C-alpha positions in Angstrom: -0.2 -0.3 0.1 2.7 2.2 -0.7 4.2 2.2 2.6 0.8 3.7 4.4 -1.4 1.8 6.6 -4.1 3.8 6.6 -6.9 2.6 4.0 -8.3 6.5 3.0 -4.7 7.4 2.2 -4.9 9.6 -1.1 -1.7 10.7 -3.0 -1.3 14.2 -4.0 -2.2 14.6 -7.7 0.9 17.2 -9.3 -1.4 17.8 -11.7 -4.5 19.3 -9.8 -3.0 22.3 -8.0 -3.4 23.5 -5.3 -6.9 23.8 -5.3 -8.0 21.0 -5.9 -11.8 21.2 -5.1 -14.4 24.4 -5.8 -14.7 25.5 -1.8 -17.7 27.8 -2.9 -22.0 27.2 -1.9 -23.5 25.1 -4.1 -26.7 27.4 -4.2 -25.8 29.9 -6.7 -25.1 27.7 -9.5 -28.3 25.0 -8.7 -29.8 28.0 -8.7 -28.5 29.5 -12.1 -29.7 26.1 -13.5 -32.6 25.9 -12.3 -33.5 29.3 -13.4 -32.2 28.5 -16.9 -34.0 25.5 -17.4 -37.6 26.6 -15.6 -37.5 30.0 -18.9 -36.5 27.3 -21.3 -39.4 25.1 -20.7 -41.8 28.3 -19.8 -40.7 29.9 -22.5 -42.0 26.3 -24.8 -45.3 26.9 -22.9 -45.9 30.6 -24.2 -45.0 29.7 -27.4 -47.6 27.1 -27.4 -50.2 28.6 -25.8 -49.4 31.6 -28.6 -49.8 29.1 -31.5 -52.9 27.5 -30.1 -55.2 31.0 -29.4 -53.7 32.0 -33.2 -55.0 28.9 -34.7 -58.4 29.6 -33.5 
């Protein structure tokens, strides 16, 4: 085991650099993703309603 008795030991990867993972909060990214997807489906619904009203 590469000289380590700890089963949870993870060797440092030199290609990852010092800041391996984002330290910020995940909420803003999730909120942006939700907003974009909600906006897309809302626009599709609005277009469908406009087409339905126009076909009457």
